[in-house]
N, C-alpha and C positions, 0 to 999 in steps of 0.2 A: 854752960855752954856759952861760947861767944855769941854777944847780942849783935846782931846785923842790923843797921841802921836802913830805914825806909827810903828808897830812892825814889824821888818825886816822877810822877808820870808827866814828864814836863815835855814841852812842846809835841803833844800828842795828838795833833788836829792835823787836818787836810793832808799835805805832803810833807809834812813834818815827822820827825821820826824819834823814836826811842829804841835803841838796840840793846838787847840782852840786859835791861834794867834788873837791879834785885831788890826783894824785900823779905823780910823775915814777918813772918804770921804764925802765931801759936794756937794750938787747938789741944782737944783733949790727949790726955796720955803724953802730954808735953811733946808732942811730936812737932817739929818747926819747919817750916820748908822756906826755901829761895824760889821767886818765881819771876817771871819777864816776860817781856815781848821780843820780837824781831819783827819790824816792818813800820806799817804807819797804823797808830794806835785811834780807836774811835774817839770823837768828842764826846759821845754819850756814854755814860757809864753802864747803861742797859747792855751796850754792844761789848763791852769789855769781859774777857774771861775771867781775869781778875776778881771783878765784882761779885762772882758767884762761887769761885775758888775760895776765896775768906771765908764763906758760911761754912759754921762746923758741921750743919748737916749735909752739905756736899763733900766735906771732906771725908765726913762718916761713909759717905756712898763710895768714894774713891776708895777709901780702905776696904771696903766690902769688895770692890769691883779688882782689888790687887790678888785674888784667889780665884777668880772666876766670875763669870757672868752674872747679871741679875734680872729679875722681869721687870716689867714695867710697874706692876704693882707694888713689888718690893719696894724699887725706887720711888714711886709716888708716896707710899706709907712712911718712907725716911723723910721724905723731903716736906713733909705736911708742917706747914706754918713757918717753914723758912723763908719765904719769900722769893723761893726759886722752883720754878717747874723743871720737870723733864723737857719739856721744849725749849725752856732757857739754854738748859746744859748742852741739848744738841745744838741749837743755833750758835754757840760760841764754842762748840767743839770740844769740850770738855769728857762728853760719851759720845758714843756713835751705836746705832744697833748693827746686831751681829747673829744673823739666824734668830730674827724675833726677839733677843734678849740685849740689854745694854752690856757694853763693853768701855773700859777706858780707850778715849778719843785722842788724846793728845800727848806729847812727850813728857811723862811723868815718871819720876825716879825716886824710889825709896832710897833708905839709908844704905840698905846693903846693894842695891844698883849702884848707888855713887861711891861706895869704895871702891868697886871694880872700875868703875870710870875713872876714879881718881888714880887708880895705880896704871891704868892703860894711859892717862894723860900725862901723868909726871916722865915716864919713861919716854913717849913721844915727844915731851917738851925738850928734853936732853939731846934727842937725837935731831931735832927741827933747829934747835938753838945752834948745833954743832954746825949744820948745814950752811946755816946764815953766817957763822964767823968763820967759816971756810973761804968765804967771799968777802970778807969784810974791807980789805983793800978796795976792791972793785966798788962797792957801795960808798965808800967814803971819797971815791975820786968823783962821783955823781953829785955827793953832797957840796964837796968843796966848789961845784958849779954855781952854788947859788951865792949872788953876788950881795948878799947884805952881810956885813962883818960884824953887825950888833945881834944877829941871832945865832945863838948856840947851834953847833952842828949835831951834837948828841940831840937836843930838843927838836932839830929838823928831822933827824934820825928818828925820833920815837914818831912823830907825826905820820912820816912816811911807812914806817915800816910797821909799826904796831897798829896806827890809824888805818890810813888808806890800804894798806896791803893784807897784814893778817886778818885784820878783821874786815873791812868792806870786800877788797878784791878776793879774801878768802872765802867768803862766803859767796861771792859771784864764781869763783872757779870751782868751789864744791858741787855749787848747783850743775855748772857746765858739764863737770867731768859724770853727773849722774849718781853721785853720792848724795845728795841731799835733797829731798822732796817733803817738806814741812806739810802737815795737814794746815790749811789757810782758812782763816776766819775772814771773809770779803762782804763788803756793804759798798754804798756810794762813796764814802769818802774814807773808806780805811782797808787794809788789807795786811793782816799780820798773823804770825804764829806766836803760839802760848806755850811754856814749858814751866814745870815745878820740878823742884827737887828737894829731898828731904837732907836737912842739915846733918852733918856728920861731926860728932864733936872733936875738935883740934883742928880741923880743916879751916885754913886761912886763906881769905882771898886776897890779903893786901898785895898790890901791885900785880894783881890778874887784870891788866889793861884792856877788857873785854867789852866796854860800855862807849856809847857814842850819843851824842846830842847834836841836832842839825837844825838851822833855821835858817832857810832860803829867803833871800830878799831882792827885790828890784831897785836900784839906784834910780831917785826920782827923775823924772823927766826923759829918761835914758829909753833904749829900746831892748829886745831880749839880750843880745850877746853882753851886756852889760849885767846880767844877773850874778849874783854871787851869794855866798852862804859862810856862815860862822858854824863851825863844828866844834866839839871838844871831845876828847878822849879820856876815860880814867876807869879806876876800879870800883868796886861797890861802897868804898868807903869814902869815893871823894864828894858826896853829896852834902851838903849843898857847895856846888863849884862856884869859887870867887872869879870866873871868867866867863866870857862870850861863847855861845851865846845863852848860857844858863843866867848868868848874872843879870841882864836885861829884864828877866822877868821875875826875880828874885825879891819876893817883900823885903823892906828893910829890916826886920825883925830877924831875919836869918842870915843876915850879912854880918861879917867880921866887923869890929868897931872901926877900924881903920878905912876899910872899904865903905862902910855905911857913910862915915863923915864925909868921904871924897863924892859918893853918888849924891848925898844931900846936896852938896855944892853945884853939882851938875844939874840936879832937879827931877825929884821923883813926881809921877804924875798916875792919874788914873786912864786907862787906855783899853782897847778893843782890839785883839789881832785874832784874824782869821776866826772870827766867831767867839771868842774866848775872852771874858771882862778880867782885868788886872787892877788890883787898887795899888796906889804908890809905889810904882816900880819905875825902872828908868825906860823901858819901852823900844819899839821898834825905830822908833825916828833917833834914838841916841846909837843905837846899831848902824843905820844908815850914815849918820854922821861920823861916826867911828872909822865906819869902813874907806868912806871918801880919804879920811885924814891917814888912814892907815896904806891905802895904796899909792898914795902921793910919799908917803916916808919908804915906802917900796923902792921907789926910785931913786931917792937921794934923801940926806937928813935936810930939815928946814927950819928956818927962825920962826918964832912964834908969830911973827907978824903974816908970815905965808900961810901960817896952819890957820890965822884968824880969817884970811881972805877965804880958805878952802872951806872953814867952818862954818863961816857966814856969823859969827859972832865973836865974843871975848872968847879967847882958847884956854885961859887958865884952869877953870873948873874941869874941863875935859882931859887937858893934860895932866893935870892931877891926877884925876882917875886913872889914866893910862899908865902913868908912874906907879901908881899902888899898886896895881896888878900885872904890871912886869910886861906892858905892850908897846911903852916908848920910853925914851930915858935922853937927857942932855948928853950931848957928845963932848962938852968940855971947849967948845967953840961957839957956843951961843946959840947952838942948833939943838934939834931933837932927833934921835935916829930910832928906826924900827927895831925890836926888840923881841918880836913873836913871828913866826912863820906866817908870811901872806904868799899866796902863790898868784900870779898874774901871768898873762900870755907868754911872756919870756922864760917863764919857768916851764912850759908845756915840756920841751928835750930832757930835763932833768926828772921831772913827773914819769914820763913816759918811759925812760930808761930804766929808773929805779923799779917802776911797777914790774916790767918785763923781766930784769932779772930776778926779782922776787918771785915773780909766779913760776918761772923756770925751777927755782927752791923748792914751791910749794908743790908744782905738777910732779917731779920726780919724786918726793915724799910721799906725796900721797897715792901714786901709782904703785910703788913698791910697797906700801904700808895697808892698804884698804883692804886687802883680802883677810889679814891677819886682823885687823879691827874688827871685821864682819864676825870671825870666828870668836875672838875673845869677848864680844859683849852679845853675843847670840840669845842669850837667857834673861835678859834684862824684862822688868816687869812689863812695860808697854810693850814690848816683841811678844811676849807670851800671850799678850791680851790682842795680839793680830795685827799690832802695827809693824810697819817694816824697818828694817836698819834705816835705811834713807828718811824713814819719816822721824826719827828721832835722833839724826845726827847732829842737827843743827847745835842743840846744846851740849853734845859731845864735842863737835868743834870747839865750841867756846872753850871748853875745859882745856882743850889741848893748845889752841892758841893764847888763852889767858896764861897758862903756864909759861909759855914760850916767852912770852912779853916779860913776865918775870924774869927768866933765866937772861935774857938780854939786858935788861936794866941792872941786872946784879952784876954783871961783868964788864957794862960799859960801854957795849956796843950802841944802846939807846940810853936818854936821860933816864934817870928816876923822878917820878913825880914827887918823891918825898926828900930829894936832896935839899940841903938848907937853901939854896937860891931858888927852890920851885914857889911861885907866889901862890897856886892853889893846890894846896896838898892834895894829891892823888889824880891829877889831872893836867893835861895842855889843852890849849886850845889853837885853832889855826883859820883863817880867812881865805877863802879860795874862789876863783871865778868858775862858775858851773859849767861851762864849757869844756874846763880841762879834764873833766872825769866825768864816766856816766854811772852816777850813783843810783843803786837800786835799792831801795831799804829792803832788808831780810832776805 
């Protein structure tokens, strides 16, 4: 069985998000599950569903619930000595009460469920990718309006179509259309849904670009309209990502050698970001300085002397890092030019037109196919356990749009994050002004 690396629960606190991250955990009888979150993940492990899901006794209880309800006494006996209580499982939504008994309370999929979902998602991806290809010329016209020649248009297409649209806007649209209503775990500083799906031998998620991480920041000394975010979009194999925001909080030991050398020259430090302590990382201040430089390069290529003025110090270490991760490069005329998508206010028309066109594709396809999806997936384990189609659709949608991004990458409509020129295999990054897009995690 293919081993799936654990994706770090990265940027998991406050308003920062992990969307549909994946992990592989093994339990008795060799059952392995992918699991992940959509939304704002809690800072405390005790509030995270995965903390309990990874316990063998909890997995055994869920296996028991696959075939029917259990009494509280039965559940309590099975959980004895596990470090998890029924109250814990109810609080994080892994189980729910139904008629005085316990039942599965979240989007939980067995291997048989996933074989059915895969068949549906793979057919859907072919249809949805074809719908996008039919409007390829229209999308390319939008992308051609982006005025930065150093940014590859297929990478721009990846960020806008796979990231902003199919991932973020797709989640928003399916919620608005009433197709998606995940059970939420909510607290003072978190709001998320959790899913788990049993691994199916031979199922490969390479180039399923369904995961994102986002880190929002304020530029120092500026007001609200100057807020910006770094985001990265990637597949389950992309961890650890050698781009921002992930790279800013990655320990040096997890960096590839060339990136580590460049990061060492910039300077690694201990820092605390939104209540979380990090040791030996680049940190948020490097992100802020990088953003200042990148927004300036978005306007025009600049010489090193001007970058020094903007960054407030010797620009060589930072330019070395940005060159190593593919964010900026010499233009052959003594200046540095931008090589990664950066969206500023001037890009609003392009962004809005692209998302509007993509929404029209998605809305038409979803309206046409939703009734059939309901019928085909009516017998999933979680639905038999009492959850609705809408309560399990978040992960079904990830399977559909993830497979669609792979189709689009394979036929060249968007970039492949495994192409020779891709610096962080499996993912691409973007810097954007927060006022350009109303991002609602999960």
